[in-house]
C-alpha positions as CSV (number, residue, x, y, z in Angstrom):
1,M,-26.9,23.5,57.6
2,Y,-23.1,23.7,57.8
3,R,-21.4,25.5,55.0
4,F,-18.1,27.0,53.8
5,E,-17.3,29.3,50.9
6,S,-14.6,28.7,48.3
7,R,-13.6,29.4,44.8
8,V,-12.9,27.0,41.9
9,R,-9.2,26.5,41.6
10,Y,-7.1,25.8,38.5
11,S,-6.0,22.5,40.1
12,E,-9.6,21.5,40.3
13,V,-10.8,21.9,36.7
14,S,-10.9,19.8,33.6
15,C,-9.6,20.8,30.1
16,E,-13.0,22.5,29.6
17,G,-12.2,24.8,32.6
18,T,-15.0,23.4,34.8
19,L,-14.8,21.6,38.2
20,T,-14.2,17.9,37.8
21,I,-16.5,15.3,39.4
22,E,-13.7,14.1,41.6
23,A,-13.0,17.6,42.8
24,L,-16.7,18.0,43.6
25,L,-16.7,14.8,45.6
26,N,-13.6,16.1,47.5
27,Y,-15.5,19.3,48.4
28,F,-18.3,17.3,49.8
29,Q,-16.0,15.1,51.7
30,D,-14.2,18.1,53.1
31,V,-17.3,20.0,54.2
32,S,-18.6,17.0,56.3
33,T,-15.1,16.6,57.8
34,F,-15.0,20.3,58.7
35,Q,-18.4,20.1,60.4
36,S,-17.4,17.1,62.5
37,E,-14.1,18.9,63.5
38,D,-15.9,22.1,64.4
39,L,-18.4,20.2,66.5
40,G,-15.6,18.4,68.4
41,V,-16.5,15.0,67.1
42,G,-14.0,14.7,64.3
43,V,-11.0,12.4,63.6
44,E,-9.3,12.7,67.0
45,Y,-12.5,12.3,68.9
46,L,-13.4,9.2,67.0
47,A,-9.9,7.7,67.4
48,G,-10.3,8.1,71.2
49,F,-13.2,5.7,71.0
50,H,-11.5,3.5,68.3
51,M,-14.2,4.5,65.8
52,A,-14.3,5.8,62.3
53,W,-17.1,6.7,59.9
54,V,-16.8,4.6,56.7
55,L,-18.6,5.6,53.6
56,S,-21.1,3.0,52.3
57,S,-22.4,4.9,49.2
58,W,-22.5,8.1,47.2
59,Q,-25.1,9.5,44.9
60,I,-24.3,12.8,43.3
61,Q,-26.5,14.6,40.8
62,V,-25.0,17.5,38.9
63,N,-27.0,20.4,37.4
64,R,-24.1,22.5,36.3
65,Y,-20.3,22.4,36.9
66,P,-18.9,25.7,38.1
67,K,-16.2,27.4,36.1
68,L,-12.6,28.3,36.9
69,G,-12.6,31.1,39.4
70,E,-16.3,30.9,40.2
71,K,-17.2,31.5,43.8
72,I,-19.1,28.6,45.4
73,V,-20.7,27.5,48.6
74,V,-20.4,23.9,49.9
75,A,-23.0,22.7,52.4
76,T,-24.0,19.6,54.3
77,F,-26.3,18.3,57.0
78,P,-27.2,14.9,58.5
79,Y,-30.8,13.9,58.2
80,E,-31.0,10.5,59.9
81,F,-29.3,8.1,62.3
82,K,-30.4,4.5,62.2
83,G,-28.4,2.2,64.5
84,F,-24.8,2.4,63.3
85,F,-25.8,4.1,60.0
86,G,-25.7,7.8,59.3
87,M,-27.4,9.5,56.4
88,R,-26.2,12.9,55.1
89,N,-27.0,15.3,52.2
90,F,-24.7,17.7,50.4
91,L,-25.2,20.8,48.3
92,L,-22.9,22.8,46.0
93,M,-24.3,26.2,45.3
94,T,-23.5,29.6,43.9
95,E,-23.3,32.7,46.1
96,A,-26.9,33.3,45.0
97,E,-27.8,29.8,46.2
98,E,-28.4,28.3,42.8
99,V,-28.0,24.6,43.4
100,L,-25.2,23.3,41.1
101,A,-25.1,19.8,42.6
102,C,-26.7,17.7,45.3
103,A,-25.8,14.4,46.9
104,N,-26.9,11.7,49.3
105,T,-24.6,9.5,51.3
106,M,-24.9,6.6,53.7
107,W,-22.1,6.1,56.3
108,T,-21.4,3.2,58.7
109,L,-19.8,3.9,62.1
110,L,-17.1,1.2,62.6
111,D,-15.3,-0.1,65.7
112,T,-11.7,0.0,64.3
113,E,-10.4,-2.5,66.9
114,K,-13.0,-5.2,66.5
115,M,-13.9,-4.2,62.9
116,V,-17.6,-4.4,63.6
117,P,-20.3,-1.7,63.4
118,A,-20.7,0.6,66.4
119,K,-23.4,2.9,67.6
120,P,-22.8,6.7,67.8
121,T,-22.1,8.1,71.3
122,E,-24.7,10.3,73.0
123,E,-22.4,13.3,72.4
124,M,-22.4,12.7,68.7
125,L,-26.2,12.3,68.6
126,Q,-26.6,15.6,70.5
127,K,-24.1,17.6,68.5
128,Y,-25.3,16.6,65.0
129,V,-28.5,18.5,64.4
130,L,-30.8,16.6,62.0
131,E,-32.5,18.5,59.2
132,E,-35.2,17.6,56.6
133,R,-34.0,15.3,53.8
134,Y,-33.1,17.2,50.6
135,P,-35.7,16.7,47.8
136,M,-33.7,15.0,45.1
137,D,-34.2,11.9,43.0
138,Y,-33.0,9.2,45.4
139,R,-31.7,6.0,43.9
140,G,-30.9,2.7,45.7
141,R,-27.6,2.2,47.4
142,K,-26.9,-1.1,45.6
143,I,-25.5,-0.9,42.0
144,A,-26.3,-3.7,39.7
145,I,-23.3,-5.0,37.7
146,P,-24.2,-5.7,34.1
147,D,-23.0,-8.6,32.0
148,N,-20.1,-8.8,29.5
149,G,-17.6,-6.5,31.1
150,S,-14.1,-5.9,29.8
151,K,-11.1,-6.5,32.1
152,Q,-8.6,-3.7,32.5
153,P,-4.9,-3.8,33.7
154,A,-4.3,-4.3,37.4
155,I,-3.7,-1.3,39.6
156,P,-1.6,-1.8,42.9
157,V,-2.7,0.2,45.9
158,T,0.1,2.6,46.9
159,K,0.5,5.1,49.7
160,E,-1.0,8.1,47.9
161,Y,-4.4,6.4,47.8
162,L,-4.7,6.1,51.6
163,D,-6.5,8.3,54.1
164,T,-6.2,8.8,57.9
165,N,-7.8,5.4,58.5
166,F,-5.1,3.8,56.3
167,H,-7.7,2.6,53.8
168,V,-8.1,3.8,50.2
169,N,-10.0,7.1,50.4
170,N,-13.5,6.9,48.8
171,G,-12.6,9.6,46.3
172,Q,-9.7,7.6,45.0
173,Y,-12.0,4.8,43.9
174,V,-13.9,7.3,41.8
175,R,-10.8,8.9,40.4
176,I,-9.5,5.5,39.3
177,A,-12.9,4.5,37.8
178,K,-13.2,7.8,35.9
179,M,-10.0,6.9,33.9
180,Y,-12.1,4.4,31.9
181,L,-14.6,7.0,30.6
182,P,-14.4,8.4,27.1
183,D,-12.5,11.7,26.7
184,R,-14.3,15.1,27.2
185,V,-17.6,13.8,28.6
186,S,-19.8,15.3,31.3
187,V,-21.1,13.2,34.2
188,K,-24.6,14.1,35.2
189,Q,-24.9,11.5,38.0
190,L,-22.4,9.5,40.0
191,R,-23.2,6.6,42.2
192,A,-20.6,4.6,44.2
193,E,-21.1,1.6,46.3
194,Y,-18.3,0.7,48.7
195,R,-18.3,-3.0,49.6
196,K,-15.0,-3.6,51.4
197,S,-11.9,-1.5,52.2
198,A,-8.7,-1.8,50.2
199,V,-5.4,-1.2,52.0
200,L,-1.8,-0.8,51.1
201,G,-0.5,-3.8,49.1
202,D,-3.9,-4.8,47.7
203,V,-4.4,-4.8,44.0
204,F,-7.4,-3.6,42.0
205,Y,-8.5,-5.7,39.0
206,P,-10.9,-3.3,37.2
207,V,-13.8,-4.4,35.0
208,L,-15.5,-1.9,32.7
209,Y,-19.2,-2.2,31.6
210,A,-20.5,0.3,29.1
211,N,-24.0,0.7,27.7
212,D,-25.6,3.7,26.1
213,G,-24.1,6.5,28.1
214,N,-24.0,4.5,31.3
215,Y,-20.7,3.3,32.5
216,V,-20.1,0.9,35.5
217,V,-16.6,0.2,36.8
218,S,-16.1,-2.6,39.3
219,L,-12.8,-2.4,41.2
220,N,-12.3,-6.1,42.1
221,D,-9.8,-8.2,44.1
222,K,-8.0,-11.2,42.6
223,D,-11.1,-13.3,43.2
224,Q,-13.3,-10.8,41.3
225,K,-15.1,-9.6,44.4
226,A,-15.6,-5.9,44.4
227,Y,-14.0,-3.4,46.7
228,A,-16.1,-0.7,45.1
229,V,-18.6,-0.3,42.2
230,V,-18.8,3.1,40.5
231,E,-21.6,4.1,38.1
232,F,-21.4,7.1,35.8
233,T,-24.4,8.5,33.9
234,L,-23.3,10.9,31.2
235,A,-25.1,14.1,30.2
């Protein structure tokens, strides 16, 4: 298990003084990036093969959000490779290893020249040590879109949304979708399904679906086909 230690910063907390769901997602994204970089199979290595790992789905379950200044441990490990798919778990813990949150992800390795899936190199398969899948309540990758959504104002994709692949970063979809939640609510589970990559100049046409503490936001293109679908289950 790869891990790093940190402390909840003021820039990462909500008005309640606890870590936000998007900051939690960023910690998880960072720890997997740090592992890949430390193993020598990170961004530059992948670029040399014209490859990139593209996130297909998130599932995050939260037991407790840490408070401002609280010391935390962020951990991750891959548990399966299947063709061009990679599956990875994440944990957010206290120093005493109380599990504050856990997550499951599925990633697709993409050939960035041909824009088709690619298989991991032998070096990648050797360097990533697989571990036992974390015992959490696993949900399906696909998110069902309810009926009778309400359309929201369009949002243009600007430069600050992009990552090193020049696509909208997966955390940005969640940050945008969270804007449509009621004020001062707590998310106990987040699921996100990424269907196609948005790039600079694209426009999101969000549609909100709300039902008994469950909120689904579909970030669509002009033809109402989803770039990403994000589901929030409130505590």
